Residue, then its C-alpha position, 0 to 999 in steps of 0.5 A: x146294927x145297934x151295936x155297930x152304930x154305938x161302936x161307930x158313935x163311940x169311935x167318932x167321939x174318941x177321935x173328935x175328943x183327941x182332935x180337940x185335945x191336940x188343938x191348942x187354939x189361937x195363939x195370943x200374948x200373955x205378958x212377955x209370952x206367946x201362949x195358946x188358948x190354955x195359957x201355956x207358953x208356946x215356943x215357935x220353931x219355924x221355917x220361912x218359905x223363901x223363894x216360893x211366892x217371891x224369888x230373890x235372885x240369889x236363891x236361884x243363883x241369878x244375882x249376877x244377871x238379875x236384881x229382882x224377881x221382875x227382872x228374872x221374869x222379864x228375862x225368862x219371858x224374852x228367852x222362851x216366850x210369854x206363854x212358856x214363861x207363864x207355864x213355868x211359873x204355874x208349875x214352879x208355884x205348884x211344885x215348890x211347896x206341897x203337902x209333902x213339904x209340910x208333912x216333912x216339916x212336922x216330922x222334923x220338928x217344926x211347929x210353925x211356918x212363916x210365909x213370905x208374900x208377894x203382894x202381886x199374887x193377891x192384887x194388881x199393882x196400883x198402876x195396873x188397876x183399871x180404876x184409880x184407887x180400886x183393888x182388884x183381887x187375884x185368885x192365885x195368892x189366896x188359893x196358894x195360901x188356902x192350900x198351904x193352910x190346909x196342910x198346916x191345919x192337918x199337921x198342927x203347924x201355925x202359919x204366920x203370914x209375912x208381907x215380904x214384898x209390899x206394894x211399891x217396895x218397902x225399902x232400898x234393898x231391891x231383891x228382897x221386895x222386888x223393887x222397881x226404882x222407876x216407880x214410887x216406893x211404898x213410902x212415896x205413894x199414898x196409893x201403895x199404902x192404901x193398897x197395903x192396908x186393904x190387902x191386910x184387911x182382906x187377908x184378916x177377913x178371910x182368915x179371921x176364924x182360922x186357929x192355925x193362922x199364927x198371926x200377921x207379920x205386917x211388913x218385912x225388913x223395911x230399910x228406908x230412911x223415915x223420920x224417926x220411923x214416924x211414917x212406919x208407925x203411922x202405917x203399922x197403926x192404920x193396918x192394925x186398925x183395919x185388921x181389928x175391924x174384922x179380926x180381933x184374935x190373931x197376933x200382929x207381929x211388928x218388925x223394926x226399920x233397918x232390917x227389923x232392928x230399929x224400933x225408934x218410935x215404935x213403942x209402946x205397943x198400941x195393941x193388946x195382942x202384939x209381938x215385936x219381931x227382930x231378925x239376926x244375921x252374921x253377928x255373934x250369938x251372945x246375949x249382948x247382941x239381943x240385950x236391947x230386945x230383952x230390955x224392951x220385952x221387960x220394959x213393955x211387958x211384950x213378947x219378942x219373936x226372932x222372925x228370920x235368921x240363917x245363911x251361916x254355918x251349922x255351928x252358928x245355927x246351933x249356938x243361935x237357937x240355944x241363945x233364943x230358946x234359953x231366953x224363951x224367944x221363938x224363931x223362924x229359919x231362912x230358908x227352906x230351899x235354894x239352889x246349890x246351898x248347904x245352909x238352907x234346909x233343902x238344896x235344889x239341884x241345878x238343871x242341866x244347861x242352867x249355866x248356859x242361860x246364865x252365861x247368855x244373860x251375862x253376855x258370856x255365851x250364845x243364846x240358847x234356843x227356845x226349846x233348849x231354854x224352855x226345857x231348862x226352866x221346866x226342869x227347874x220347876x220339877x227340881x224344886x219338888x221335895x222328892x228331887x231336893x237334897x235334905x241338909x240333915x246337918x241343918x236340922x241337927x243344928x236347929x233341933x240339937x239332935 
């Protein structure tokens, strides 16, 4: 019995020691680098989970008939009823990203994930709050994030939280932030700004001790005319202050205005653990196209991260990744899954009869019955599972040079 206990103790010690050795600890900045707790340079190789918590219509081939996720939901509800619509979204959210997805990402070589958040999974819109100025917290978003983080922890993958759709919407591009133009935008409403700040404080408080949270990407792709970005800087600063009240360890990622490319007024860094993030689409993969970021990195001794790119050819992907990595810039690709796309990591199959729904919404065909339409959307909720998707290995080969 003693030998058994001794053997068990030694085995447990070796397992736990191995886990400690494999754990890199919290990410942080060190001059122009992102490093782990040992001070070792960490080159982030990531994927964005676009289309999960926030559906951009083009990802579902619905741009012809809907401008935002809200419009998609409204049309589905009108077609199959509110109860069936809610069941569809419950299944969709459950199936789109699972532990199997994260296991596969680790196996394929990814060491980080960028999670595009829609605020309305975490809190009510300001005009739906029972009391003015109140923040009602919703379970769905936090539970989905907790599950995702547990899978990331298991696979030693860093999870970067990205507020992709802020309260009111952060720009003029309606699909990427699910914007209702009849309501005040983020920049037109102090209540929306206060809710944004409160949401980040809530997230930071919840995840402050989680080493596999890679950081907080405060606002995705602001695209709004702001006087020299003063309003953007003010909100970023106020969010930073509230995050630091509860969390002093995680990196804060700052994107420029105009789709993460205009940093006017956003320098110098105002926090000692900050990274600037740019996005890169549809332009040459030459060093000249990122020279301004390299200059900022040198001038302010601060790291840069390429937080979003994709939607191109595999040849372009390969060249872009080479450009980033040659200059010690980590990257996050867009996106994990889309319907009928070879440029995403995986392709979702169109459900049988899907075109009938699109034709009806476009005024080109008859209205499907409730039963027929419901079957189509429930099939879509199944098709988003990784087992049902086609893996585009050419994309993987381009990203990882295999």
